[in-house]
VEXDREN-2710 file (C-alpha; in Angstrom, 1 decimal):
% VEXDREN-2710
k/r/px/py/pz
1/MET/-96.7/-64.2/132.1
2/SER/-95.7/-61.2/134.1
3/GLU/-97.8/-58.3/134.7
4/SER/-95.7/-56.0/132.2
5/GLU/-96.0/-58.5/129.5
6/LYS/-99.8/-58.8/129.9
7/THR/-100.1/-55.0/129.7
8/VAL/-97.8/-54.9/126.4
9/THR/-100.1/-57.8/125.1
10/ALA/-103.1/-55.9/125.7
11/ALA/-102.0/-52.7/124.3
12/VAL/-101.2/-54.4/121.0
13/ASN/-104.7/-56.2/120.8
14/VAL/-106.6/-53.0/121.5
15/PRO/-108.4/-51.9/118.4
16/PRO/-107.9/-48.2/116.9
17/PRO/-110.6/-45.6/117.6
18/PRO/-112.9/-45.1/114.7
19/LYS/-112.0/-42.0/112.2
20/LYS/-114.5/-39.1/112.1
21/LYS/-116.0/-38.6/108.5
22/ASN/-115.1/-35.1/107.8
23/GLY/-115.2/-35.1/104.0
24/PRO/-118.5/-33.7/103.1
25/PHE/-118.0/-31.0/105.5
26/TRP/-114.8/-29.6/103.8
27/PHE/-116.6/-30.1/100.3
28/PHE/-119.3/-27.7/101.2
29/ILE/-116.9/-25.2/102.6
30/PHE/-115.0/-25.3/99.4
31/VAL/-118.0/-24.8/97.2
32/GLY/-119.4/-21.8/99.3
33/ALA/-115.9/-20.2/99.2
34/ALA/-115.8/-20.5/95.4
35/ILE/-119.4/-19.1/95.2
36/LEU/-118.6/-16.1/97.2
37/LEU/-115.3/-15.4/95.2
38/GLY/-117.3/-15.7/92.0
39/GLY/-120.1/-13.5/93.0
40/GLY/-117.5/-10.9/94.2
41/TYR/-115.7/-11.0/90.9
42/TYR/-119.0/-10.6/89.1
43/PHE/-120.5/-7.7/90.7
44/HIS/-117.0/-6.0/90.6
45/HIS/-116.7/-6.4/86.9
46/GLN/-120.4/-5.3/86.2
47/ALA/-119.8/-2.2/88.3
48/GLY/-116.6/-1.6/86.4
49/THR/-118.4/-2.1/83.0
50/LYS/-121.1/0.3/83.9
51/THR/-118.6/2.9/85.0
52/ASP/-116.7/2.7/81.8
53/ALA/-120.0/2.3/79.4
54/PRO/-120.9/5.4/77.1
55/PRO/-123.5/7.7/78.3
56/ALA/-127.1/7.0/77.4
57/ARG/-128.7/8.7/74.5
58/GLY/-129.5/12.2/75.7
59/GLY/-127.2/12.1/78.5
60/ASN/-125.0/14.8/79.9
61/PHE/-122.0/13.4/78.2
62/PRO/-121.5/14.7/74.6
63/VAL/-121.7/12.1/71.8
64/PRO/-118.6/12.1/69.3
65/VAL/-120.2/12.6/65.8
66/THR/-118.9/13.7/62.2
67/ILE/-120.3/16.9/61.1
68/GLY/-120.7/18.5/57.6
69/HIS/-122.3/21.5/56.1
70/VAL/-125.2/22.0/53.7
71/TRP/-124.1/23.3/50.4
72/GLN/-125.7/24.7/47.3
73/LYS/-124.6/23.7/43.7
74/ASN/-126.1/23.1/40.4
75/VAL/-127.5/19.5/40.5
76/PRO/-128.3/17.5/37.2
77/ILE/-131.4/15.4/37.2
78/TYR/-131.0/12.0/35.4
79/LEU/-133.5/9.3/34.3
80/ASP/-131.6/5.9/34.6
81/GLY/-132.2/3.0/32.1
82/LEU/-130.8/0.0/31.0
83/GLY/-129.8/-0.3/27.2
84/THR/-128.3/-2.3/24.4
85/VAL/-125.8/-1.0/21.9
86/GLN/-126.8/-1.3/18.4
87/ALA/-124.7/-0.7/15.1
88/PHE/-126.1/2.3/13.4
89/ASN/-126.1/0.3/10.2
90/THR/-125.7/-3.6/9.7
91/VAL/-125.3/-5.0/6.3
92/THR/-124.8/-8.5/5.3
93/ILE/-122.7/-8.6/2.0
94/HIS/-124.2/-10.9/-0.6
95/THR/-123.3/-11.4/-4.3
96/ARG/-125.8/-10.4/-6.8
97/VAL/-124.3/-12.6/-9.5
98/ASP/-123.5/-16.0/-9.7
99/GLY/-119.7/-17.2/-10.3
100/GLN/-116.5/-18.1/-8.6
101/LEU/-115.0/-15.9/-5.8
102/VAL/-111.7/-15.2/-7.4
103/LYS/-110.7/-12.4/-4.9
104/VAL/-111.2/-11.4/-1.3
105/ALA/-110.0/-7.9/-0.9
106/PHE/-110.4/-7.4/2.7
107/THR/-109.3/-8.6/6.1
108/GLU/-111.6/-9.6/8.9
109/GLY/-111.9/-6.6/11.3
110/GLN/-110.8/-4.0/8.7
111/GLU/-112.2/-0.5/8.7
112/VAL/-113.6/0.1/5.1
113/LYS/-115.2/3.2/3.4
114/THR/-118.1/3.3/1.1
115/GLY/-117.2/2.1/-2.2
116/ASP/-114.1/0.0/-1.2
117/LEU/-113.7/-3.3/-3.1
118/LEU/-114.5/-6.2/-0.7
119/ALA/-114.5/-9.1/-3.2
120/GLN/-114.7/-10.0/-6.8
121/ILE/-116.6/-12.6/-8.9
122/ASP/-115.0/-14.0/-12.1
123/PRO/-115.9/-11.4/-14.6
124/ALA/-115.1/-13.4/-17.9
125/PRO/-118.7/-14.9/-18.4
126/TYR/-120.2/-11.5/-18.0
127/GLN/-117.7/-9.6/-20.2
128/ALA/-118.4/-11.9/-22.8
129/ALA/-122.1/-11.5/-22.6
130/LEU/-121.6/-7.7/-22.9
131/ASP/-119.6/-8.0/-25.8
132/GLN/-122.2/-10.1/-27.4
133/THR/-124.9/-7.6/-26.8
134/ILE/-122.7/-4.8/-28.2
135/ALA/-122.1/-6.7/-31.4
136/LYS/-125.9/-7.4/-31.6
137/LYS/-126.7/-3.9/-31.5
138/ALA/-124.3/-3.1/-34.2
139/GLN/-125.9/-5.7/-36.4
140/ASP/-129.3/-4.3/-35.8
141/ALA/-128.2/-0.6/-36.2
142/ALA/-126.9/-1.4/-39.5
143/GLN/-130.0/-3.0/-40.8
144/LEU/-131.9/0.0/-39.6
145/ALA/-129.6/2.4/-41.5
146/ASN/-130.3/0.4/-44.7
147/ALA/-134.1/0.3/-44.1
148/ARG/-134.1/4.1/-43.5
149/ALA/-132.3/4.6/-47.0
150/ASP/-134.9/2.3/-48.6
151/LEU/-137.8/4.2/-47.1
152/GLN/-136.4/7.6/-48.2
153/ARG/-136.2/6.0/-51.9
154/TYR/-139.8/4.9/-51.6
155/ALA/-140.8/8.2/-50.3
156/ASP/-139.4/10.0/-53.6
157/LEU/-140.9/7.3/-55.7
158/LEU/-144.3/7.9/-54.1
159/LYS/-144.2/11.5/-55.1
160/THR/-143.9/10.6/-58.8
161/ASP/-146.2/7.5/-58.5
162/GLY/-143.3/5.3/-59.1
163/THR/-144.4/3.1/-56.2
164/THR/-147.6/2.4/-54.3
165/GLN/-148.6/3.6/-50.8
166/GLN/-148.5/0.2/-49.5
167/VAL/-144.8/-0.5/-50.2
168/TYR/-144.0/2.7/-48.7
169/ASP/-146.1/1.9/-45.4
170/THR/-144.5/-1.5/-45.4
171/GLN/-140.8/-0.1/-45.5
172/LYS/-141.8/2.5/-42.9
173/ALA/-143.0/-0.3/-40.5
174/LEU/-139.8/-2.2/-41.0
175/VAL/-137.8/1.0/-40.0
176/ASP/-139.8/1.2/-36.9
177/GLN/-139.4/-2.5/-36.0
178/LEU/-135.5/-2.1/-36.6
179/ALA/-135.3/1.1/-34.3
180/ALA/-137.0/-0.7/-31.6
181/THR/-134.6/-3.5/-31.7
182/VAL/-131.8/-1.2/-31.5
183/LYS/-133.3/0.2/-28.3
184/ALA/-133.8/-3.4/-27.0
185/ASP/-130.1/-4.0/-27.7
186/ASP/-129.1/-0.7/-25.7
187/ALA/-131.1/-2.2/-22.7
188/ALA/-129.4/-5.4/-23.1
189/ILE/-126.1/-3.9/-23.1
190/ALA/-127.0/-1.8/-19.9
191/SER/-128.1/-5.0/-18.1
192/ALA/-125.0/-6.9/-19.3
193/GLN/-122.7/-4.0/-18.0
194/VAL/-124.6/-3.9/-14.5
195/ASN/-123.9/-7.6/-14.3
196/LEU/-120.3/-7.2/-15.0
197/ASP/-120.2/-4.4/-12.4
198/TYR/-121.8/-6.7/-9.9
199/THR/-118.7/-8.8/-10.1
200/ASN/-116.9/-6.4/-8.1
201/ILE/-118.5/-6.3/-4.6
202/ARG/-117.9/-3.0/-2.9
203/SER/-118.8/-1.6/0.6
204/PRO/-122.3/0.2/0.6
205/ILE/-121.4/2.1/4.0
206/ASP/-118.5/3.2/6.3
207/GLY/-117.9/0.3/8.7
208/ARG/-116.1/-2.7/10.0
209/THR/-115.9/-6.1/8.4
210/GLY/-116.5/-9.1/10.6
211/ILE/-115.6/-12.6/10.2
212/ARG/-115.4/-13.9/6.6
213/GLN/-118.1/-16.4/5.8
214/VAL/-116.9/-17.7/2.5
215/ASP/-113.4/-18.3/1.3
216/GLN/-111.7/-17.5/-1.9
217/GLY/-112.2/-20.1/-4.7
218/ASN/-115.7/-21.0/-3.8
219/VAL/-118.5/-20.7/-6.2
220/VAL/-121.3/-18.4/-4.9
221/HIS/-124.8/-17.7/-5.9
222/ALA/-127.0/-14.6/-5.5
223/SER/-129.7/-17.0/-3.8
224/ASP/-127.3/-18.2/-1.1
225/ALA/-128.8/-17.7/2.3
226/GLY/-125.5/-16.7/4.1
227/GLY/-123.5/-13.6/2.8
228/LEU/-119.8/-13.3/2.4
229/VAL/-119.3/-11.0/5.4
230/VAL/-121.4/-8.8/7.8
231/LEU/-120.4/-5.1/7.7
232/THR/-121.4/-3.0/10.8
233/GLN/-121.2/0.8/11.2
234/LEU/-119.7/1.9/14.7
235/LYS/-119.2/5.5/14.0
236/PRO/-121.7/6.7/14.8
237/ILE/-123.7/3.9/16.9
238/SER/-127.0/3.8/18.7
239/ILE/-128.1/2.6/22.1
240/VAL/-131.7/1.4/22.5
241/PHE/-132.9/1.7/26.2
242/THR/-136.1/1.7/28.2
243/LEU/-137.5/3.9/30.8
244/PRO/-140.7/3.6/32.9
245/GLU/-143.7/5.1/31.2
246/THR/-144.3/7.4/34.0
247/VAL/-141.3/9.6/32.9
248/LEU/-143.1/10.6/29.5
249/PRO/-144.9/13.6/31.1
250/LYS/-141.4/14.6/32.4
251/LEU/-139.8/14.2/29.1
252/GLN/-142.5/16.1/27.2
253/ASP/-142.5/19.0/30.1
254/ASN/-138.7/19.7/29.9
255/GLN/-138.2/19.4/26.1
256/ASP/-136.5/22.5/25.0
257/MET/-138.5/24.7/22.9
258/ASP/-135.8/25.0/20.3
259/GLY/-136.0/21.2/19.8
260/THR/-132.5/20.6/21.3
261/PRO/-132.6/16.8/22.1
262/PHE/-131.9/15.5/25.5
263/ALA/-128.4/14.5/26.3
264/VAL/-127.7/10.8/27.1
265/LEU/-124.8/9.4/28.9
266/ALA/-123.4/5.7/28.3
267/VAL/-122.2/4.3/31.8
268/ALA/-120.4/1.0/32.2
269/ARG/-122.2/-1.6/34.3
270/ASP/-120.2/-0.6/37.3
271/ASN/-122.1/2.8/37.3
272/THR/-118.7/4.5/37.5
273/ASN/-117.0/4.7/34.2
274/VAL/-118.8/7.1/31.8
275/LEU/-118.2/5.5/28.3
276/ALA/-119.5/7.9/25.7
277/ALA/-121.9/11.1/25.5
278/GLY/-124.7/11.5/23.0
279/ARG/-128.0/12.7/22.3
280/LEU/-131.6/11.3/22.2
281/ALA/-132.5/10.5/18.7
282/VAL/-136.2/9.3/18.9
283/ILE/-138.9/8.3/21.5
284/ASP/-140.8/5.3/20.4
285/ASN/-144.2/6.1/19.2
286/GLN/-146.0/3.7/21.6
287/ILE/-145.6/2.2/25.3
288/ASP/-145.1/-1.5/25.7
289/SER/-148.2/-2.6/27.5
290/THR/-146.8/-5.8/28.7
291/THR/-144.0/-4.2/30.6
292/GLY/-145.1/-0.5/31.1
293/THR/-142.0/0.8/29.6
294/LEU/-141.3/3.3/27.0
295/LYS/-138.4/2.7/24.4
296/LEU/-136.0/5.2/23.4
297/LYS/-133.0/5.5/21.0
298/ALA/-129.9/7.6/21.5
299/THR/-127.0/8.4/18.9
300/PHE/-123.3/8.4/20.0
301/ALA/-120.2/9.7/18.0
302/ASN/-118.1/6.7/19.4
303/GLU/-115.1/8.0/18.2
304/ASN/-113.0/6.1/20.9
305/LEU/-114.9/2.9/20.0
306/GLN/-115.9/2.4/23.8
307/LEU/-119.5/1.1/22.7
308/TRP/-119.7/-2.2/20.8
309/PRO/-122.9/-3.7/19.0
310/GLY/-124.7/-6.1/21.5
311/GLN/-123.1/-4.6/24.8
312/PHE/-125.2/-3.9/27.6
313/VAL/-124.9/-0.7/29.2
314/ASN/-126.6/1.8/31.8
315/THR/-127.9/5.0/30.4
316/ARG/-128.5/8.3/32.0
317/LEU/-130.8/10.9/30.2
318/LEU/-130.1/14.4/31.5
319/LEU/-133.8/15.7/32.3
320/GLU/-132.9/19.1/33.8
321/THR/-130.3/20.9/35.9
322/ARG/-131.5/22.5/39.0
323/GLU/-129.7/25.6/39.9
324/ASP/-128.4/26.6/43.4
325/SER/-129.9/23.6/44.9
326/VAL/-129.3/22.3/48.5
327/VAL/-127.3/19.3/48.7
328/VAL/-125.8/17.2/51.6
329/PRO/-123.8/13.9/51.8
330/ALA/-126.3/10.9/51.4
331/SER/-125.1/9.6/54.8
332/VAL/-126.9/12.7/56.3
333/VAL/-130.3/11.3/55.2
334/GLN/-131.9/9.0/57.9
335/ARG/-135.2/7.1/57.7
336/GLY/-137.7/6.9/60.4
337/PRO/-141.5/6.0/60.8
338/ASN/-142.4/9.6/59.6
339/GLY/-140.1/9.5/56.7
340/ALA/-136.7/11.1/56.0
341/PHE/-134.9/13.2/58.6
342/ALA/-131.7/14.7/59.5
343/PHE/-129.9/15.7/62.6
344/VAL/-129.1/19.6/62.5
345/VAL/-126.3/20.7/64.8
346/SER/-126.8/24.0/66.8
347/GLU/-125.3/25.8/69.8
348/ALA/-126.8/24.9/73.1
349/PRO/-129.7/27.2/74.2
350/ASP/-128.1/27.5/77.7
351/GLY/-125.2/29.5/76.1
352/SER/-122.6/26.8/77.1
353/THR/-120.0/25.4/74.6
354/ASN/-122.0/22.4/74.2
355/ARG/-123.6/21.8/70.7
356/ILE/-127.0/20.2/70.3
357/ALA/-128.4/18.0/67.7
358/ARG/-132.0/18.4/66.7
359/MET/-134.0/15.9/64.4
360/ARG/-135.6/17.8/61.5
361/SER/-138.1/16.2/58.8
362/ILE/-136.7/16.6/55.2
363/LYS/-137.8/16.1/51.8
364/VAL/-135.5/14.3/49.5
365/ALA/-135.7/14.8/45.8
366/GLN/-133.0/12.3/44.6
367/ILE/-129.9/10.5/46.0
368/ASP/-127.0/10.1/43.4
369/ASN/-123.3/9.8/43.5
370/GLY/-123.2/9.9/47.2
371/GLU/-125.1/13.1/47.4
372/ALA/-128.7/13.9/48.3
373/LEU/-130.8/16.6/46.8
374/ILE/-132.9/18.2/49.5
375/ASP/-136.3/19.8/48.4
376/ASP/-137.3/21.0/51.8
377/GLY/-136.0/21.1/55.3
378/LEU/-132.5/22.5/55.2
379/ASP/-130.8/25.6/54.4
380/ALA/-127.6/26.1/52.9
381/GLY/-124.9/26.7/55.5
382/GLU/-126.5/24.9/58.3
383/THR/-124.4/22.1/60.0
384/VAL/-125.5/18.4/60.0
385/VAL/-124.3/15.2/61.3
386/VAL/-122.6/13.1/58.8
387/ASP/-121.6/10.1/60.9
388/GLY/-122.6/8.7/64.1
389/GLN/-126.4/9.2/64.2
390/TYR/-127.1/5.8/65.6
391/LYS/-126.0/7.1/69.0
392/LEU/-128.2/10.1/68.9
393/GLN/-131.7/11.1/69.7
394/ASP/-133.6/14.5/69.5
395/GLY/-131.7/17.1/71.8
396/SER/-128.4/15.0/72.3
397/LYS/-125.1/16.9/73.1
398/VAL/-122.6/16.3/70.5
399/ARG/-118.9/16.6/70.0
400/PRO/-117.6/17.1/66.5
401/VAL/-114.5/14.7/65.9
402/ALA/-112.7/14.2/62.3
403/PRO/-114.0/11.2/60.3
404/THR/-111.9/8.0/60.3
405/GLY/-108.8/8.4/58.2
406/ASP/-109.3/12.0/57.6
407/ALA/-107.9/14.4/60.3
408/SER/-108.9/17.7/58.4
409/GLY/-112.6/17.3/59.1
410/ALA/-115.7/16.0/57.0
411/ARG/-115.6/18.8/54.3
412/LYS/-112.3/18.0/52.9
413/SER/-113.8/15.0/50.8
414/TRP/-117.2/16.7/50.2
415/PRO/-118.7/17.8/47.9
416/ARG/-117.8/15.2/45.6
417/LYS/-117.0/15.5/41.9
418/ASN/-119.9/14.1/39.6
419/PRO/-118.1/11.5/37.3
420/CYS/-120.8/12.5/34.7
421/ALA/-119.9/16.1/34.8
422/ASN/-118.7/17.5/31.6
423/GLN/-119.4/14.5/29.6
424/ILE/-122.4/15.9/27.6
425/GLN/-121.6/16.7/24.1
426/LYS/-123.0/19.9/22.3
427/PRO/-125.3/19.1/19.6
END
C-alpha cells in the first residue's frame, strides 16, 4: 500500500468530531424574548387604557348627565288596594210552584228588565183550582143571601111574638157563619190567583241572564235546590277592596264636610288602564283583626261593562289633591345611608362656564306614575340631575347632554300625563 492510499484510508476511518449541545440555550433565549415582548405590550396597553379612561369622580373633567327641572303642579294622593268585582245584585231564579216547564222565554246572556217574562209553568192545574174556588164562593154567597132573607122574616115575626128569640138567634148565627165562609172563599180565590200568577216567572231586577240550568219540558218543583238561571245586575256594579287599617284616620280627616263620597278608580292589573271611575259606598264597621285590613265597597256605573263579577282589579281611592306641589321625575330621587337625596345642578362658584352637582337631602311624599312628590328639599325652577348620577359625587362638574333617543332635552317627555286624570265621576 502506497503512502497516498494509507492517507486516504486513515481519513476515511477517522471518527467525526462530537456536536455541541446548543438546544437549551436557544430555548431560554426564545422564552426570554417572548416575556419581554409580552410585558412591553401589557404596559403599553395599560398606559393607553388609563389615558382613555373617564375621569374619576370629582375630577377636573365634567361628567355628562341628563338634567331636568323641578315643577309645580296639582298632585292627587291615592290609596292603592286590591279589590274584587261583585254584582250589585245576584238573584237565583226559582219556581214558586210545581209543574212542567212549558216555556223558556230568555236566551243565555240576555239583558232583561224588571218584570220581563223568563219562563212559564203549565198553568192548567192552577187555572182549574182558581175556577173551583170561584164557584165555591158563588155557592156560599147564595146560601148567605137566603139565610139573611130568613133572618129578616124572623125579625118581623119576633116583633109580633110570631116566633121565639131562640129561633131568631139561631138564624142570626147561621148568617154569620155563611158570611165567614164567603170571606174564606175570597181568600182561597186570592191564593189560587197567586199560584196561577206564579206560573209566569218574571225577572225581579234589571240584569243579565247566565247559563240556563233547566231545559224546557222538565218538571220543576219549588223545593228544588238549583234554580232555573242566575240573574246578575251589572249596571251599576260594586267592587269590594281592602286597605291597611292605618289609613282609617286619613279617611276620617279627609272626608268632605258636605258628605261627598271619595272617588275611586278601578285599574287593570297592569296598573296602566283605567277601567272605570266610581264612588266609595261604604266603609265596613269593623277591622279584620287577623289581617289588619279595612274592607271598603265602591259603586261604579259600569256603562261600558268593563267590570265583570269575580274580576280582580286594582283600586285607587283619591284621598286628596295637593295644590301647587313640587314634583320631579322619579329617577331624580336617589337613596343613600342618610335617606333620599338628589343632585342639584348650579353654576360654578369660580364664575366659569362649568356647572356643579351638589347632593341635597330631600323628603319624598310619594312616587307615582314616574313622578316623585317632594315635601322638602327642592324648590320649583331648580335644575336637577335626571340620569347619570352613578358617576357623580358631591361637587362633581357636570355637562348637560340630551337623553338617549331624545335630542330635544329632558323636558320634552316630562312632566308626564297622569293616566288616572279626568277619570273621576261627579256624584
